[in-house]
C-alpha positions in Angstrom: 87.6 60.1 72.9 86.5 56.6 73.4 86.2 54.6 76.6 87.7 55.9 79.8 90.4 54.1 81.7 89.4 53.6 85.2 92.3 53.9 87.8 93.3 52.6 91.1 94.2 54.5 94.2 97.8 54.3 95.3 98.9 56.6 98.2 98.4 60.2 97.1 97.8 59.4 93.5 95.5 57.2 91.4 97.3 55.2 88.7 96.4 53.2 85.8 94.9 49.6 86.3 93.5 47.3 83.7 89.8 48.0 84.2 88.1 46.9 81.0 86.7 44.0 83.1 85.8 46.4 86.0 83.5 48.9 84.4 82.3 49.5 80.8 80.0 52.6 81.5 82.5 55.4 81.3 83.1 56.6 77.6 83.1 59.5 75.2 80.4 58.9 72.7 76.8 59.4 71.8 74.4 59.5 73.7 75.4 61.4 76.9 76.8 59.2 79.7 74.8 59.4 82.9 75.5 57.2 85.8 73.2 56.7 88.8 74.1 58.5 92.0 74.9 55.4 94.0 77.1 53.9 91.0 79.2 57.1 91.3 79.3 57.1 95.0 80.2 53.4 95.3 83.1 53.7 92.8 86.4 54.1 94.5 87.6 56.8 92.0 87.2 60.5 91.9 85.0 61.5 88.9 83.7 64.3 86.7 81.3 64.9 83.8 82.8 66.7 80.9 81.3 68.1 77.8 83.0 70.0 74.8 80.6 72.7 73.6 77.4 70.9 72.6 78.9 67.5 72.3 78.0 64.5 74.4 78.5 64.3 78.0 81.5 62.2 79.1 82.2 60.4 82.4 85.9 60.7 83.4 87.9 59.4 86.4 91.0 60.7 88.0 94.3 59.3 86.6 96.8 61.1 88.9 96.9 63.7 91.6 100.1 65.6 92.1 101.2 68.5 94.4 102.9 71.3 92.6 105.4 73.8 94.1 103.9 76.9 95.4 105.0 80.4 94.3 108.6 81.4 94.9 109.7 82.7 98.1 109.8 86.3 96.8 106.1 86.4 96.6 104.0 88.2 99.3 103.2 86.3 102.5 99.6 86.5 101.8 100.2 84.7 98.5 102.3 82.1 100.3 99.7 81.3 102.8 97.4 80.1 99.9 96.7 76.3 99.6 99.3 74.3 97.7 98.6 73.5 94.1 97.0 70.2 93.6 97.0 69.1 89.9 94.5 66.6 88.8 94.7 64.6 85.7 91.6 63.2 84.1 92.3 60.6 81.4 90.6 58.6 78.8 91.8 55.2 77.5 92.6 56.8 74.1 95.1 59.3 75.7 92.8 62.3 75.8 93.5 64.3 79.0 92.0 67.2 81.0 94.4 68.7 83.6 92.9 70.9 86.4 94.3 72.8 89.3 91.7 73.9 91.9 89.0 73.6 89.3 90.9 75.6 86.7 91.7 73.9 83.3 95.4 74.4 83.0 96.3 71.9 80.2 94.7 69.4 77.7 96.3 66.6 75.6 95.1 64.8 72.6 91.7 66.6 72.2 90.6 66.7 68.6 89.3 70.3 68.8 92.8 71.6 69.9 94.7 71.8 73.2 95.6 74.2 75.8 99.3 73.8 76.2 100.3 75.8 79.2 99.3 78.4 81.7 102.0 80.5 83.5 101.4 83.3 86.1 103.3 85.0 89.0 100.0 85.6 90.7 97.8 83.3 92.7 94.7 82.2 90.9 91.8 83.3 92.9 90.3 79.9 92.6 93.3 78.6 94.4 93.3 81.4 97.0 89.6 80.8 97.7 87.2 82.7 95.6 84.5 82.3 98.3 86.5 84.5 100.7 85.6 88.1 100.8 89.4 89.2 100.9 90.6 87.0 98.2 91.8 88.6 95.0 89.3 89.2 92.3 91.6 89.9 89.4 94.3 87.7 87.8 96.7 87.8 84.9 98.5 84.8 83.2 100.2 83.9 80.0 98.9 80.9 78.0 99.9 78.9 74.9 97.6 76.7 72.8 97.4 74.6 69.7 96.7 74.1 66.8 99.0 76.8 65.3 101.8 78.4 67.2 100.0 80.5 69.8 102.4 81.2 72.5 102.8 84.0 75.1 99.2 85.4 74.9 98.3 87.6 77.9 95.0 87.0 79.6 93.5 89.4 82.2 90.6 88.3 84.4 88.1 90.0 86.7 85.9 87.9 88.8 82.3 89.0 89.8 79.7 87.1 91.9 76.5 86.5 90.3 74.7 85.4 93.3 73.8 82.0 94.9 72.2 79.2 92.9 71.0 75.6 93.3 72.8 73.3 90.9 72.6 69.5 90.4 75.7 67.5 91.4 75.5 63.8 91.1 71.7 64.1 91.0 71.5 66.1 94.1 70.7 69.8 94.5 73.6 71.6 96.0 73.7 75.5 96.9 76.8 77.2 95.1 78.1 80.7 94.6 78.1 81.6 91.0 81.1 83.6 89.7 81.7 85.1 86.2 85.2 85.4 85.1 85.5 88.1 82.4 88.6 87.3 80.4 90.4 89.8 78.2 93.0 88.7 75.6 95.4 91.7 75.2 97.0 90.7 72.0 93.8 89.9 70.2 91.7 92.6 71.8 89.0 90.1 72.5 86.9 89.2 75.4 85.0 86.1 76.7 83.5 84.8 79.9 84.1 81.7 82.0 81.6 80.6 84.7 82.4 78.9 88.0 80.0 77.5 90.7 81.8 77.4 94.1 81.0 75.5 97.2 80.3 78.3 99.8 82.2 76.8 102.8 85.3 75.1 101.2 85.6 77.2 97.9 85.8 74.0 95.9 84.8 74.4 92.2 81.6 72.2 91.9 80.9 73.2 88.3 82.5 75.2 85.5 82.3 76.4 81.9 85.8 77.3 80.7 87.1 78.3 77.3 90.2 76.4 76.5 91.7 79.4 74.5 90.6 82.0 71.9 89.2 80.1 68.9 88.8 76.9 70.9 85.6 75.6 72.4 84.2 75.7 76.0 84.5 72.7 78.2 81.7 72.1 80.8 82.9 70.3 84.0 80.8 68.9 86.8 82.6 67.5 89.7 80.8 64.3 90.9 83.1 62.7 93.5 86.1 64.8 94.7 89.6 63.4 95.2 90.5 63.2 98.8 
C-alpha cells in the first residue's frame, strides 16, 4: 500500500478529502513511518500505526466511522446492555483498508497478503463487552471467511487470559495497560494461535494489539495513536 488518504470529519463520520496538498507524511513503504507526538495530536484525524508481520510500520487515518446494529432482541439482557458496535474503517489511498470494531479486526480489503472477508457471531465479543471488567465473558465463538482461496465458514473459539499489567508506548508516551492473550482454536483445521491485546484499564479501549488475520495469513500489529471521538 502506498500513501494514505487523509480524511475530513463530517458529523459522526470522517470522509474523503483531497489531501495530497495537506500532508505527505503518511504512507506504506520503507522505512518505518513515525510521526512526532505533537504532529499526531495536532492532526484533526483519528489515527493508528499498523504493521503486517515484520514489514514496515504504516501511519493510517480513519476514513469512516459507522454504528452497527446490536445483537437481535432474542439475545440476553446482559448482552443487549453492551455498547453499540462502532465500526472504524482505516483506509489507504490505493484502496487498502483495515476495518475494526472495538479494536477487533473484522475485515480487510486489498491487502496483498490476503484478506479477512467476514466475521459473524451470535455472541458479544469480549472486547465489545469490556474485557477490563471482571464479569465480562472470557470466551467467544465466531465464524470467519478469508481469501485467497475459498475459505468460508470456519469456526473459531477463543479464550481470554489476563497476562498482567504493562507499560506500553502510545504516541511516544508511556501508558499503563492490561495485557490479555486470546488463545484461538480453529476447529476445522485442528490448529491454534494467539492474539494479544493491551487494554486501557478504565475504559476498556484497545490501545495496542497483535491479531492474526486468519489461518495461513500474517499477523497485523496495530497501535492506537489518536482515538475517534
